[in-house]
N, C-alpha and C positions, 0 to 999 in steps of 0.2 A: 504494500500500500504506500509505503514511503517513496518508492521509486516512481509511482504514478503521480504523487503529489509534486515531486521534484520535476518530473517531466512537464506537468501542467504549468508549474511556475516558470520554467524556461520557455515554454510555448507562449504564455501570456506576456512575458518580458519581451520576447522577440516581436510579438504583435505590436506592443506599445512602441518599441523602437521604430518599427516600420511606419506607424502612424505619425510619430514625431518627425521622421524624415520626410514623409509626404507633406506634412504641414509646412515644414520649412521650405520645401520646393514650391508649394503654392504661394507662400509669402514672398519668396524671391521672384517668382513669375509676376506677381502683382506689382512689386517694386519696379521691375523692368518695364512693365506695361505703363506705369505711371509716367516714367521718363520718356517713353517713346510716343506717347499720345501728343500729337501736335495741336489738337483742339483745346487742350487743357491749359489754362493760364499758369503762370509761375506760382501765384498764390494758391490756386487749386491743387497744383502738384505738391506744394508744401503742406497744405492741409491734409490731403490724402496720405502723404508719406508719414506725417506725424501720427495720424490715426492708426495706420497699419503698423507702425513701429511701437507706439506706446501701448496700444491695446490690440495685439496681433489677432487674437481669435475673433473678437467682435468686429474689428476693423476689416479683416479679410472677408467676413461674411457680408458686411455692409457693402464693401467694394464690389464683390462678385454679384450681389443683387442689383446694385445701382449701375454698374458699368461693365458687367460680364458680357453682355451682347456686343458692346463695342470692342472689348478685349478679343472676343472670338473673331470679329470682323477684321481687326488689325492682324491677328495671326493668319487668317486666310489670305489677306492681302500680301503679307510678307512671304507666304509660301508661293503665291502666284508670281510675285516678283522674282523669287529664286528660280522657279520653274522657267520663266521667260528668259532669264539670264543664262540658264543652262542651254536652252534651245538656241539662243543666239550664238553662244560659244560653240556648240556642236555644229550649227550651220556654217560658222566661220571655218571650222576645221575641215568640213566636207568640201567647202569651196576652195580651200587652200590646197588640199590634197587631190581632190577629184577634178574631173573635167579636163578640157584641153589645156587650160592655163597651168594646172598642176603637172600634167605630163610634160609640157614644154619647159617648165621650171626644173623638173627633175632631169630632163635631158640637158639643159644648160648647165646644171651643176656637174653632170657627168663630163660635159665638154670642158668646163673650167678645171676639173680635176685631172683631165688628160686621159680619162678612161675610154672616150670615144673620139672619133675624128670629126671634122667639120661636116663631111659628107654624111656621116651617120646621124649627126645632129639634125641636119636638114631633112633627112629621111624621116626621123622620128617626129620632127615638127610638122611635116606634111601629113604624116599619118594621124597625128593628134588633131589637126585642123579639118580632117575629113568628116 
């Protein structure tokens, strides 16, 4: 019976540790959201920050109820911005490597390195432009 009580104590202790960690993560996310909100004035940011830091439990609940929808919208907008930046980066890589310009650039690099002759370069260029 003593083993079972010790096991339960460890289990509940672990559960509370996870709850505390989750709470700190939420508070930190709220603080980051306060600073990244462009619609909030400086005094508004100061007020929300003081509320969340001085009374973390109540301040977090109030913030999530009052501004949670905006927080979710800002998260979605940030994710969309990252996705668009990744698409632009990938599109740039494809344009750089692929297509006739990429083939001609690769052939020019081979010509400059001395790996191919000028005639071979012209043949590769003509093939790429077809």
